[in-house]
Gaussian input, Z-matrix of N, CA and C with variables (Angstrom, degrees):
# hf/3-21g

backbone

0 1
 N
 C     1     B1
 C     2     B2     1     A1
 N     3     B3     2     A2     1     D1
 C     4     B4     3     A3     2     D2
 C     5     B5     4     A4     3     D3
 N     6     B6     5     A5     4     D4
 C     7     B7     6     A6     5     D5
 C     8     B8     7     A7     6     D6
 N     9     B9     8     A8     7     D7
 C    10    B10     9     A9     8     D8
 C    11    B11    10    A10     9     D9
 N    12    B12    11    A11    10    D10
 C    13    B13    12    A12    11    D11
 C    14    B14    13    A13    12    D12
 N    15    B15    14    A14    13    D13
 C    16    B16    15    A15    14    D14
 C    17    B17    16    A16    15    D15
 N    18    B18    17    A17    16    D16
 C    19    B19    18    A18    17    D17
 C    20    B20    19    A19    18    D18
 N    21    B21    20    A20    19    D19
 C    22    B22    21    A21    20    D20
 C    23    B23    22    A22    21    D21
 N    24    B24    23    A23    22    D22
 C    25    B25    24    A24    23    D23
 C    26    B26    25    A25    24    D24
 N    27    B27    26    A26    25    D25
 C    28    B28    27    A27    26    D26
 C    29    B29    28    A28    27    D27
 N    30    B30    29    A29    28    D28
 C    31    B31    30    A30    29    D29
 C    32    B32    31    A31    30    D30
 N    33    B33    32    A32    31    D31
 C    34    B34    33    A33    32    D32
 C    35    B35    34    A34    33    D33
 N    36    B36    35    A35    34    D34
 C    37    B37    36    A36    35    D35
 C    38    B38    37    A37    36    D36
 N    39    B39    38    A38    37    D37
 C    40    B40    39    A39    38    D38
 C    41    B41    40    A40    39    D39
 N    42    B42    41    A41    40    D40
 C    43    B43    42    A42    41    D41
 C    44    B44    43    A43    42    D42
 N    45    B45    44    A44    43    D43
 C    46    B46    45    A45    44    D44
 C    47    B47    46    A46    45    D45
 N    48    B48    47    A47    46    D46
 C    49    B49    48    A48    47    D47
 C    50    B50    49    A49    48    D48
 N    51    B51    50    A50    49    D49
 C    52    B52    51    A51    50    D50
 C    53    B53    52    A52    51    D51
 N    54    B54    53    A53    52    D52
 C    55    B55    54    A54    53    D53
 C    56    B56    55    A55    54    D54
 N    57    B57    56    A56    55    D55
 C    58    B58    57    A57    56    D56
 C    59    B59    58    A58    57    D57
 N    60    B60    59    A59    58    D58
 C    61    B61    60    A60    59    D59
 C    62    B62    61    A61    60    D60
 N    63    B63    62    A62    61    D61
 C    64    B64    63    A63    62    D62
 C    65    B65    64    A64    63    D63
 N    66    B66    65    A65    64    D64
 C    67    B67    66    A66    65    D65
 C    68    B68    67    A67    66    D66
 N    69    B69    68    A68    67    D67
 C    70    B70    69    A69    68    D68
 C    71    B71    70    A70    69    D69
 N    72    B72    71    A71    70    D70
 C    73    B73    72    A72    71    D71
 C    74    B74    73    A73    72    D72
 N    75    B75    74    A74    73    D73
 C    76    B76    75    A75    74    D74
 C    77    B77    76    A76    75    D75
 N    78    B78    77    A77    76    D76
 C    79    B79    78    A78    77    D77
 C    80    B80    79    A79    78    D78
 N    81    B81    80    A80    79    D79
 C    82    B82    81    A81    80    D80
 C    83    B83    82    A82    81    D81
 N    84    B84    83    A83    82    D82
 C    85    B85    84    A84    83    D83
 C    86    B86    85    A85    84    D84
 N    87    B87    86    A86    85    D85
 C    88    B88    87    A87    86    D86
 C    89    B89    88    A88    87    D87
 N    90    B90    89    A89    88    D88
 C    91    B91    90    A90    89    D89
 C    92    B92    91    A91    90    D90
 N    93    B93    92    A92    91    D91
 C    94    B94    93    A93    92    D92
 C    95    B95    94    A94    93    D93
 N    96    B96    95    A95    94    D94
 C    97    B97    96    A96    95    D95
 C    98    B98    97    A97    96    D96
 N    99    B99    98    A98    97    D97
 C   100   B100    99    A99    98    D98
 C   101   B101   100   A100    99    D99
 N   102   B102   101   A101   100   D100
 C   103   B103   102   A102   101   D101
 C   104   B104   103   A103   102   D102
 N   105   B105   104   A104   103   D103
 C   106   B106   105   A105   104   D104
 C   107   B107   106   A106   105   D105
 N   108   B108   107   A107   106   D106
 C   109   B109   108   A108   107   D107
 C   110   B110   109   A109   108   D108
 N   111   B111   110   A110   109   D109
 C   112   B112   111   A111   110   D110
 C   113   B113   112   A112   111   D111
 N   114   B114   113   A113   112   D112
 C   115   B115   114   A114   113   D113
 C   116   B116   115   A115   114   D114
 N   117   B117   116   A116   115   D115
 C   118   B118   117   A117   116   D116
 C   119   B119   118   A118   117   D117
 N   120   B120   119   A119   118   D118
 C   121   B121   120   A120   119   D119
 C   122   B122   121   A121   120   D120
 N   123   B123   122   A122   121   D121
 C   124   B124   123   A123   122   D122
 C   125   B125   124   A124   123   D123
 N   126   B126   125   A125   124   D124
 C   127   B127   126   A126   125   D125
 C   128   B128   127   A127   126   D126
 N   129   B129   128   A128   127   D127
 C   130   B130   129   A129   128   D128
 C   131   B131   130   A130   129   D129
 N   132   B132   131   A131   130   D130
 C   133   B133   132   A132   131   D131
 C   134   B134   133   A133   132   D132
 N   135   B135   134   A134   133   D133
 C   136   B136   135   A135   134   D134
 C   137   B137   136   A136   135   D135
 N   138   B138   137   A137   136   D136
 C   139   B139   138   A138   137   D137
 C   140   B140   139   A139   138   D138
 N   141   B141   140   A140   139   D139
 C   142   B142   141   A141   140   D140
 C   143   B143   142   A142   141   D141
 N   144   B144   143   A143   142   D142
 C   145   B145   144   A144   143   D143
 C   146   B146   145   A145   144   D144
 N   147   B147   146   A146   145   D145
 C   148   B148   147   A147   146   D146
 C   149   B149   148   A148   147   D147
 N   150   B150   149   A149   148   D148
 C   151   B151   150   A150   149   D149
 C   152   B152   151   A151   150   D150
 N   153   B153   152   A152   151   D151
 C   154   B154   153   A153   152   D152
 C   155   B155   154   A154   153   D153
 N   156   B156   155   A155   154   D154
 C   157   B157   156   A156   155   D155
 C   158   B158   157   A157   156   D156
 N   159   B159   158   A158   157   D157
 C   160   B160   159   A159   158   D158
 C   161   B161   160   A160   159   D159
 N   162   B162   161   A161   160   D160
 C   163   B163   162   A162   161   D161
 C   164   B164   163   A163   162   D162
 N   165   B165   164   A164   163   D163
 C   166   B166   165   A165   164   D164
 C   167   B167   166   A166   165   D165
 N   168   B168   167   A167   166   D166
 C   169   B169   168   A168   167   D167
 C   170   B170   169   A169   168   D168
 N   171   B171   170   A170   169   D169
 C   172   B172   171   A171   170   D170
 C   173   B173   172   A172   171   D171
 N   174   B174   173   A173   172   D172
 C   175   B175   174   A174   173   D173
 C   176   B176   175   A175   174   D174
 N   177   B177   176   A176   175   D175
 C   178   B178   177   A177   176   D176
 C   179   B179   178   A178   177   D177
 N   180   B180   179   A179   178   D178
 C   181   B181   180   A180   179   D179
 C   182   B182   181   A181   180   D180
 N   183   B183   182   A182   181   D181
 C   184   B184   183   A183   182   D182
 C   185   B185   184   A184   183   D183
 N   186   B186   185   A185   184   D184
 C   187   B187   186   A186   185   D185
 C   188   B188   187   A187   186   D186
 N   189   B189   188   A188   187   D187
 C   190   B190   189   A189   188   D188
 C   191   B191   190   A190   189   D189
 N   192   B192   191   A191   190   D190
 C   193   B193   192   A192   191   D191
 C   194   B194   193   A193   192   D192
 N   195   B195   194   A194   193   D193
 C   196   B196   195   A195   194   D194
 C   197   B197   196   A196   195   D195
 N   198   B198   197   A197   196   D196
 C   199   B199   198   A198   197   D197
 C   200   B200   199   A199   198   D198
 N   201   B201   200   A200   199   D199
 C   202   B202   201   A201   200   D200
 C   203   B203   202   A202   201   D201
 N   204   B204   203   A203   202   D202
 C   205   B205   204   A204   203   D203
 C   206   B206   205   A205   204   D204
 N   207   B207   206   A206   205   D205
 C   208   B208   207   A207   206   D206
 C   209   B209   208   A208   207   D207
 N   210   B210   209   A209   208   D208
 C   211   B211   210   A210   209   D209
 C   212   B212   211   A211   210   D210
 N   213   B213   212   A212   211   D211
 C   214   B214   213   A213   212   D212
 C   215   B215   214   A214   213   D213
 N   216   B216   215   A215   214   D214
 C   217   B217   216   A216   215   D215
 C   218   B218   217   A217   216   D216
 N   219   B219   218   A218   217   D217
 C   220   B220   219   A219   218   D218
 C   221   B221   220   A220   219   D219
 N   222   B222   221   A221   220   D220
 C   223   B223   222   A222   221   D221
 C   224   B224   223   A223   222   D222
 N   225   B225   224   A224   223   D223
 C   226   B226   225   A225   224   D224
 C   227   B227   226   A226   225   D225
 N   228   B228   227   A227   226   D226
 C   229   B229   228   A228   227   D227
 C   230   B230   229   A229   228   D228
 N   231   B231   230   A230   229   D229
 C   232   B232   231   A231   230   D230
 C   233   B233   232   A232   231   D231
 N   234   B234   233   A233   232   D232
 C   235   B235   234   A234   233   D233
 C   236   B236   235   A235   234   D234
 N   237   B237   236   A236   235   D235
 C   238   B238   237   A237   236   D236
 C   239   B239   238   A238   237   D237
 N   240   B240   239   A239   238   D238
 C   241   B241   240   A240   239   D239
 C   242   B242   241   A241   240   D240
 N   243   B243   242   A242   241   D241
 C   244   B244   243   A243   242   D242
 C   245   B245   244   A244   243   D243
 N   246   B246   245   A245   244   D244
 C   247   B247   246   A246   245   D245
 C   248   B248   247   A247   246   D246
 N   249   B249   248   A248   247   D247
 C   250   B250   249   A249   248   D248
 C   251   B251   250   A250   249   D249
 N   252   B252   251   A251   250   D250
 C   253   B253   252   A252   251   D251
 C   254   B254   253   A253   252   D252
 N   255   B255   254   A254   253   D253
 C   256   B256   255   A255   254   D254
 C   257   B257   256   A256   255   D255
 N   258   B258   257   A257   256   D256
 C   259   B259   258   A258   257   D257
 C   260   B260   259   A259   258   D258
 N   261   B261   260   A260   259   D259
 C   262   B262   261   A261   260   D260
 C   263   B263   262   A262   261   D261
 N   264   B264   263   A263   262   D262
 C   265   B265   264   A264   263   D263
 C   266   B266   265   A265   264   D264
 N   267   B267   266   A266   265   D265
 C   268   B268   267   A267   266   D266
 C   269   B269   268   A268   267   D267
 N   270   B270   269   A269   268   D268
 C   271   B271   270   A270   269   D269
 C   272   B272   271   A271   270   D270
 N   273   B273   272   A272   271   D271
 C   274   B274   273   A273   272   D272
 C   275   B275   274   A274   273   D273
 N   276   B276   275   A275   274   D274
 C   277   B277   276   A276   275   D275
 C   278   B278   277   A277   276   D276
 N   279   B279   278   A278   277   D277
 C   280   B280   279   A279   278   D278
 C   281   B281   280   A280   279   D279
 N   282   B282   281   A281   280   D280
 C   283   B283   282   A282   281   D281
 C   284   B284   283   A283   282   D282
 N   285   B285   284   A284   283   D283
 C   286   B286   285   A285   284   D284
 C   287   B287   286   A286   285   D285
 N   288   B288   287   A287   286   D286
 C   289   B289   288   A288   287   D287
 C   290   B290   289   A289   288   D288
 N   291   B291   290   A290   289   D289
 C   292   B292   291   A291   290   D290
 C   293   B293   292   A292   291   D291
 N   294   B294   293   A293   292   D292
 C   295   B295   294   A294   293   D293
 C   296   B296   295   A295   294   D294
 N   297   B297   296   A296   295   D295
 C   298   B298   297   A297   296   D296
 C   299   B299   298   A298   297   D297
 N   300   B300   299   A299   298   D298
 C   301   B301   300   A300   299   D299
 C   302   B302   301   A301   300   D300
 N   303   B303   302   A302   301   D301
 C   304   B304   303   A303   302   D302
 C   305   B305   304   A304   303   D303
 N   306   B306   305   A305   304   D304
 C   307   B307   306   A306   305   D305
 C   308   B308   307   A307   306   D306
 N   309   B309   308   A308   307   D307
 C   310   B310   309   A309   308   D308
 C   311   B311   310   A310   309   D309
 N   312   B312   311   A311   310   D310
 C   313   B313   312   A312   311   D311
 C   314   B314   313   A313   312   D312

   B1=1.4562
   B2=1.4882
   B3=1.3056
   B4=1.4485
   B5=1.5765
   B6=1.3115
   B7=1.5157
   B8=1.5294
   B9=1.3644
   B10=1.4335
   B11=1.5100
   B12=1.3483
   B13=1.4249
   B14=1.5529
   B15=1.3802
   B16=1.4260
   B17=1.5034
   B18=1.2852
   B19=1.5152
   B20=1.5550
   B21=1.2848
   B22=1.4687
   B23=1.5492
   B24=1.2881
   B25=1.4325
   B26=1.4906
   B27=1.2542
   B28=1.5336
   B29=1.5063
   B30=1.3523
   B31=1.4789
   B32=1.5898
   B33=1.3219
   B34=1.5061
   B35=1.5091
   B36=1.2775
   B37=1.5031
   B38=1.4993
   B39=1.3135
   B40=1.3905
   B41=1.4739
   B42=1.3228
   B43=1.4958
   B44=1.5421
   B45=1.3179
   B46=1.5183
   B47=1.5754
   B48=1.2895
   B49=1.4866
   B50=1.4916
   B51=1.2504
   B52=1.4487
   B53=1.5177
   B54=1.2699
   B55=1.5117
   B56=1.4911
   B57=1.3391
   B58=1.3881
   B59=1.5083
   B60=1.3486
   B61=1.4739
   B62=1.4853
   B63=1.3582
   B64=1.4851
   B65=1.4813
   B66=1.3041
   B67=1.4687
   B68=1.5561
   B69=1.2791
   B70=1.4349
   B71=1.5356
   B72=1.3112
   B73=1.5126
   B74=1.4798
   B75=1.2856
   B76=1.3771
   B77=1.5548
   B78=1.3278
   B79=1.4746
   B80=1.5500
   B81=1.3520
   B82=1.4374
   B83=1.4813
   B84=1.3631
   B85=1.4967
   B86=1.5518
   B87=1.3555
   B88=1.4770
   B89=1.6123
   B90=1.3180
   B91=1.4615
   B92=1.5099
   B93=1.3249
   B94=1.5022
   B95=1.5050
   B96=1.3508
   B97=1.4067
   B98=1.4986
   B99=1.3236
   B100=1.4890
   B101=1.4773
   B102=1.3850
   B103=1.4090
   B104=1.4742
   B105=1.3227
   B106=1.4948
   B107=1.4964
   B108=1.2887
   B109=1.4751
   B110=1.4846
   B111=1.3640
   B112=1.4894
   B113=1.5524
   B114=1.3221
   B115=1.4549
   B116=1.5349
   B117=1.3820
   B118=1.4933
   B119=1.5505
   B120=1.2833
   B121=1.4911
   B122=1.5352
   B123=1.3163
   B124=1.4461
   B125=1.5381
   B126=1.3644
   B127=1.4984
   B128=1.4861
   B129=1.3031
   B130=1.4568
   B131=1.4535
   B132=1.3476
   B133=1.3933
   B134=1.5663
   B135=1.3388
   B136=1.4049
   B137=1.4885
   B138=1.3250
   B139=1.4859
   B140=1.5140
   B141=1.3541
   B142=1.4165
   B143=1.5301
   B144=1.2845
   B145=1.5007
   B146=1.4784
   B147=1.3043
   B148=1.4735
   B149=1.5081
   B150=1.3523
   B151=1.4072
   B152=1.5255
   B153=1.3093
   B154=1.4776
   B155=1.4766
   B156=1.3237
   B157=1.4250
   B158=1.5744
   B159=1.3449
   B160=1.4739
   B161=1.5554
   B162=1.3812
   B163=1.4450
   B164=1.4672
   B165=1.3012
   B166=1.4399
   B167=1.5721
   B168=1.3714
   B169=1.4804
   B170=1.5564
   B171=1.2948
   B172=1.4745
   B173=1.5381
   B174=1.3054
   B175=1.4633
   B176=1.5048
   B177=1.4179
   B178=1.4910
   B179=1.4932
   B180=1.3704
   B181=1.5207
   B182=1.5191
   B183=1.2599
   B184=1.4296
   B185=1.5452
   B186=1.3392
   B187=1.4173
   B188=1.4789
   B189=1.2902
   B190=1.4581
   B191=1.5539
   B192=1.3559
   B193=1.4746
   B194=1.5235
   B195=1.3264
   B196=1.4943
   B197=1.5343
   B198=1.3571
   B199=1.4183
   B200=1.6122
   B201=1.3090
   B202=1.4223
   B203=1.5591
   B204=1.3045
   B205=1.4685
   B206=1.5534
   B207=1.2887
   B208=1.3780
   B209=1.5893
   B210=1.3876
   B211=1.4288
   B212=1.5593
   B213=1.3952
   B214=1.4102
   B215=1.5013
   B216=1.4159
   B217=1.4036
   B218=1.5374
   B219=1.3452
   B220=1.4684
   B221=1.5095
   B222=1.3698
   B223=1.4378
   B224=1.4856
   B225=1.3411
   B226=1.5055
   B227=1.5352
   B228=1.3016
   B229=1.4864
   B230=1.5913
   B231=1.2948
   B232=1.4244
   B233=1.5375
   B234=1.3153
   B235=1.4565
   B236=1.4993
   B237=1.2809
   B238=1.5467
   B239=1.4526
   B240=1.3189
   B241=1.5490
   B242=1.5291
   B243=1.3140
   B244=1.3977
   B245=1.5418
   B246=1.3620
   B247=1.4748
   B248=1.4332
   B249=1.3409
   B250=1.4990
   B251=1.4477
   B252=1.3579
   B253=1.4043
   B254=1.5152
   B255=1.3440
   B256=1.4627
   B257=1.4872
   B258=1.2739
   B259=1.4695
   B260=1.5339
   B261=1.2608
   B262=1.4583
   B263=1.5791
   B264=1.2639
   B265=1.4624
   B266=1.4919
   B267=1.3359
   B268=1.4988
   B269=1.4739
   B270=1.3089
   B271=1.5171
   B272=1.5170
   B273=1.3533
   B274=1.4418
   B275=1.5520
   B276=1.3083
   B277=1.4283
   B278=1.5204
   B279=1.2723
   B280=1.4596
   B281=1.5198
   B282=1.3081
   B283=1.4847
   B284=1.5279
   B285=1.3261
   B286=1.5415
   B287=1.5109
   B288=1.3338
   B289=1.4674
   B290=1.5476
   B291=1.3710
   B292=1.3999
   B293=1.4908
   B294=1.3401
   B295=1.4963
   B296=1.4993
   B297=1.3599
   B298=1.4456
   B299=1.5656
   B300=1.3344
   B301=1.4805
   B302=1.5296
   B303=1.3691
   B304=1.5127
   B305=1.5130
   B306=1.3107
   B307=1.4561
   B308=1.5852
   B309=1.3191
   B310=1.5151
   B311=1.4964
   B312=1.3300
   B313=1.5085
   B314=1.4867
   A1=109.01
   A2=114.69
   A3=122.42
   A4=105.89
   A5=113.88
   A6=120.56
   A7=104.62
   A8=117.35
   A9=119.41
   A10=110.70
   A11=117.60
   A12=121.77
   A13=109.73
   A14=118.66
   A15=122.19
   A16=108.72
   A17=114.07
   A18=119.35
   A19=112.46
   A20=115.11
   A21=123.07
   A22=112.63
   A23=115.61
   A24=122.99
   A25=110.32
   A26=120.40
   A27=120.54
   A28=109.04
   A29=113.80
   A30=121.98
   A31=112.63
   A32=116.51
   A33=118.78
   A34=109.73
   A35=111.84
   A36=119.46
   A37=107.05
   A38=115.54
   A39=117.54
   A40=113.13
   A41=116.44
   A42=123.40
   A43=106.76
   A44=115.73
   A45=119.52
   A46=107.37
   A47=114.31
   A48=119.65
   A49=111.14
   A50=120.15
   A51=124.67
   A52=119.41
   A53=112.48
   A54=120.73
   A55=110.35
   A56=117.97
   A57=124.27
   A58=111.14
   A59=116.79
   A60=119.83
   A61=108.05
   A62=111.10
   A63=120.68
   A64=106.56
   A65=116.74
   A66=124.51
   A67=110.84
   A68=119.42
   A69=120.27
   A70=110.92
   A71=116.22
   A72=121.11
   A73=108.26
   A74=115.66
   A75=124.49
   A76=111.13
   A77=118.58
   A78=119.52
   A79=109.86
   A80=110.25
   A81=115.52
   A82=109.70
   A83=114.46
   A84=123.37
   A85=103.92
   A86=114.22
   A87=117.46
   A88=110.36
   A89=117.52
   A90=119.17
   A91=111.53
   A92=116.35
   A93=121.24
   A94=107.29
   A95=121.80
   A96=126.06
   A97=111.64
   A98=114.39
   A99=122.65
   A100=106.86
   A101=119.54
   A102=122.20
   A103=117.22
   A104=113.02
   A105=121.45
   A106=108.86
   A107=117.66
   A108=123.11
   A109=111.84
   A110=116.22
   A111=120.29
   A112=109.95
   A113=116.63
   A114=123.07
   A115=108.08
   A116=114.92
   A117=119.62
   A118=109.97
   A119=117.64
   A120=119.93
   A121=109.55
   A122=116.33
   A123=119.41
   A124=113.80
   A125=115.92
   A126=119.27
   A127=108.10
   A128=114.76
   A129=126.33
   A130=113.57
   A131=116.95
   A132=121.84
   A133=113.38
   A134=117.67
   A135=123.19
   A136=108.24
   A137=116.49
   A138=122.01
   A139=113.80
   A140=117.22
   A141=116.72
   A142=111.93
   A143=118.23
   A144=121.60
   A145=112.24
   A146=118.66
   A147=121.90
   A148=107.33
   A149=117.75
   A150=121.45
   A151=116.82
   A152=115.45
   A153=122.37
   A154=110.58
   A155=117.98
   A156=120.78
   A157=112.14
   A158=114.77
   A159=119.52
   A160=111.36
   A161=114.56
   A162=118.29
   A163=112.67
   A164=121.10
   A165=128.61
   A166=107.98
   A167=114.25
   A168=116.02
   A169=110.31
   A170=116.80
   A171=119.20
   A172=112.87
   A173=117.33
   A174=122.57
   A175=107.67
   A176=117.07
   A177=117.50
   A178=110.28
   A179=117.87
   A180=117.83
   A181=110.87
   A182=120.51
   A183=122.83
   A184=111.64
   A185=115.86
   A186=118.05
   A187=114.34
   A188=120.08
   A189=127.19
   A190=108.37
   A191=116.87
   A192=121.14
   A193=114.50
   A194=114.06
   A195=120.18
   A196=107.45
   A197=118.63
   A198=118.42
   A199=111.28
   A200=116.78
   A201=120.26
   A202=109.41
   A203=117.46
   A204=123.94
   A205=107.48
   A206=119.22
   A207=122.13
   A208=111.92
   A209=112.28
   A210=116.15
   A211=112.61
   A212=116.54
   A213=122.19
   A214=112.39
   A215=116.82
   A216=124.10
   A217=113.11
   A218=112.57
   A219=117.59
   A220=111.05
   A221=114.39
   A222=120.75
   A223=112.92
   A224=117.91
   A225=123.32
   A226=105.48
   A227=114.04
   A228=119.51
   A229=107.95
   A230=115.73
   A231=124.68
   A232=110.81
   A233=116.81
   A234=122.71
   A235=111.15
   A236=117.67
   A237=122.65
   A238=107.16
   A239=112.79
   A240=119.78
   A241=106.12
   A242=112.64
   A243=119.91
   A244=107.48
   A245=120.07
   A246=121.30
   A247=108.47
   A248=113.17
   A249=118.53
   A250=107.05
   A251=115.65
   A252=123.57
   A253=108.83
   A254=115.24
   A255=120.20
   A256=111.40
   A257=115.64
   A258=124.60
   A259=110.25
   A260=118.17
   A261=117.35
   A262=110.63
   A263=113.62
   A264=119.11
   A265=115.92
   A266=117.08
   A267=121.97
   A268=109.63
   A269=116.20
   A270=123.00
   A271=112.23
   A272=114.59
   A273=120.01
   A274=104.92
   A275=114.86
   A276=120.02
   A277=109.88
   A278=116.57
   A279=122.61
   A280=110.33
   A281=114.15
   A282=120.65
   A283=108.74
   A284=116.82
   A285=115.74
   A286=107.48
   A287=110.50
   A288=118.35
   A289=110.40
   A290=116.74
   A291=125.47
   A292=110.62
   A293=114.54
   A294=119.39
   A295=110.58
   A296=115.49
   A297=120.48
   A298=112.76
   A299=116.18
   A300=120.85
   A301=104.06
   A302=114.23
   A303=121.49
   A304=110.76
   A305=117.10
   A306=124.01
   A307=106.09
   A308=113.48
   A309=120.28
   A310=105.69
   A311=114.21
   A312=117.55
   A313=108.87
   D1=129.79
   D2=-176.56
   D3=-89.76
   D4=129.92
   D5=178.41
   D6=-119.90
   D7=131.49
   D8=175.95
   D9=-144.46
   D10=148.95
   D11=176.42
   D12=-84.17
   D13=-5.59
   D14=-175.74
   D15=-82.99
   D16=156.19
   D17=176.31
   D18=-79.44
   D19=-28.20
   D20=-179.88
   D21=-123.60
   D22=149.67
   D23=173.41
   D24=-106.31
   D25=110.08
   D26=-175.33
   D27=-55.71
   D28=132.82
   D29=174.44
   D30=79.54
   D31=4.18
   D32=178.51
   D33=-119.83
   D34=139.95
   D35=167.77
   D36=-110.44
   D37=141.69
   D38=-177.11
   D39=-149.24
   D40=164.65
   D41=177.19
   D42=-107.60
   D43=134.96
   D44=177.73
   D45=-75.31
   D46=129.45
   D47=175.84
   D48=-97.36
   D49=-29.23
   D50=-176.23
   D51=145.07
   D52=175.97
   D53=177.79
   D54=-78.97
   D55=135.00
   D56=175.46
   D57=-129.56
   D58=150.66
   D59=179.10
   D60=-151.70
   D61=161.81
   D62=174.57
   D63=-142.09
   D64=130.43
   D65=-176.07
   D66=-117.94
   D67=137.29
   D68=175.83
   D69=-142.47
   D70=123.99
   D71=177.69
   D72=-102.81
   D73=129.13
   D74=-177.79
   D75=-125.12
   D76=141.11
   D77=176.76
   D78=-119.89
   D79=156.47
   D80=-178.44
   D81=-82.59
   D82=155.54
   D83=178.03
   D84=-91.33
   D85=136.02
   D86=-175.02
   D87=-61.49
   D88=-35.94
   D89=177.09
   D90=-63.21
   D91=-42.05
   D92=-179.11
   D93=-70.81
   D94=-31.52
   D95=179.02
   D96=-62.16
   D97=-45.70
   D98=-178.32
   D99=-65.95
   D100=-45.88
   D101=175.30
   D102=-56.37
   D103=-41.56
   D104=-178.88
   D105=-68.93
   D106=-38.80
   D107=177.31
   D108=-60.19
   D109=-43.87
   D110=177.05
   D111=-64.19
   D112=-44.61
   D113=-177.56
   D114=-57.70
   D115=-43.79
   D116=-175.90
   D117=-58.13
   D118=-23.05
   D119=-177.93
   D120=-68.92
   D121=-36.37
   D122=-176.10
   D123=-104.42
   D124=-9.49
   D125=175.27
   D126=91.06
   D127=165.60
   D128=179.02
   D129=111.33
   D130=179.23
   D131=-177.65
   D132=-69.61
   D133=137.22
   D134=174.46
   D135=-89.89
   D136=81.03
   D137=-171.58
   D138=-53.41
   D139=-39.43
   D140=-177.87
   D141=-70.04
   D142=-30.55
   D143=172.57
   D144=-73.01
   D145=-37.35
   D146=178.82
   D147=-61.79
   D148=-50.03
   D149=174.24
   D150=-55.60
   D151=-44.16
   D152=176.32
   D153=-57.10
   D154=-44.01
   D155=-175.31
   D156=-76.98
   D157=-34.87
   D158=174.36
   D159=-60.77
   D160=-44.25
   D161=178.48
   D162=-66.65
   D163=-36.34
   D164=179.64
   D165=-63.98
   D166=-47.23
   D167=-177.15
   D168=-65.10
   D169=-39.56
   D170=178.73
   D171=-65.58
   D172=-37.85
   D173=-179.75
   D174=-67.67
   D175=-47.25
   D176=-179.40
   D177=-62.03
   D178=-41.06
   D179=176.27
   D180=-65.19
   D181=-38.48
   D182=177.69
   D183=-59.37
   D184=-43.79
   D185=177.06
   D186=-68.65
   D187=-34.21
   D188=175.59
   D189=-61.67
   D190=-48.93
   D191=176.80
   D192=-59.08
   D193=-37.92
   D194=178.69
   D195=-63.11
   D196=-42.01
   D197=179.40
   D198=-68.20
   D199=-35.28
   D200=176.96
   D201=-64.32
   D202=-41.57
   D203=-177.47
   D204=-63.28
   D205=-36.61
   D206=-179.83
   D207=-63.05
   D208=-27.79
   D209=176.31
   D210=-90.83
   D211=3.75
   D212=179.62
   D213=67.14
   D214=33.43
   D215=-179.84
   D216=-75.48
   D217=154.10
   D218=176.59
   D219=-99.65
   D220=-21.71
   D221=-178.29
   D222=-157.14
   D223=164.56
   D224=168.95
   D225=-121.91
   D226=121.49
   D227=177.53
   D228=-100.59
   D229=165.23
   D230=176.18
   D231=55.17
   D232=41.59
   D233=-178.95
   D234=-67.06
   D235=132.50
   D236=178.61
   D237=-134.96
   D238=150.94
   D239=172.91
   D240=-120.12
   D241=148.69
   D242=-178.38
   D243=-144.64
   D244=145.38
   D245=173.43
   D246=-131.65
   D247=155.04
   D248=173.16
   D249=-155.86
   D250=154.10
   D251=176.12
   D252=-78.47
   D253=130.85
   D254=176.20
   D255=-92.74
   D256=-42.49
   D257=176.47
   D258=-161.67
   D259=168.38
   D260=-178.95
   D261=-53.68
   D262=119.47
   D263=176.57
   D264=91.19
   D265=2.68
   D266=-179.60
   D267=-134.61
   D268=136.01
   D269=177.41
   D270=-131.51
   D271=146.89
   D272=177.07
   D273=-103.11
   D274=137.78
   D275=167.47
   D276=-115.54
   D277=131.57
   D278=-173.68
   D279=-124.02
   D280=125.33
   D281=175.02
   D282=-111.69
   D283=133.25
   D284=-177.55
   D285=-152.09
   D286=157.40
   D287=177.99
   D288=-176.78
   D289=-167.19
   D290=-179.83
   D291=-108.78
   D292=117.66
   D293=174.59
   D294=-75.12
   D295=135.59
   D296=-179.46
   D297=-133.11
   D298=154.48
   D299=179.47
   D300=-122.16
   D301=122.44
   D302=176.36
   D303=-57.16
   D304=134.86
   D305=176.55
   D306=-76.13
   D307=142.20
   D308=176.34
   D309=-74.73
   D310=144.77
   D311=179.80
   D312=-102.06

């Protein structure tokens, strides 16, 4: 499955199938939260949070691709990612775009 942030795919003509999205809500682990709090005192990358967000992005994208596959799509164009805080210690990551089917030549 081709994923692109572009509106157009050079050299490809396609039919729009519809909007697809994948959402994933992840929460922090209390032990990691304590470690991150201590790390924030001295500065530097909060590796446990970086990993948490990487995993969340991948899961949201995977869910979006699953939705596109249900439509028999060849690609998703105009892919975007968004995040928001759901509650203290939990965040939603949303991946969304437009599922398309390549036209036969």
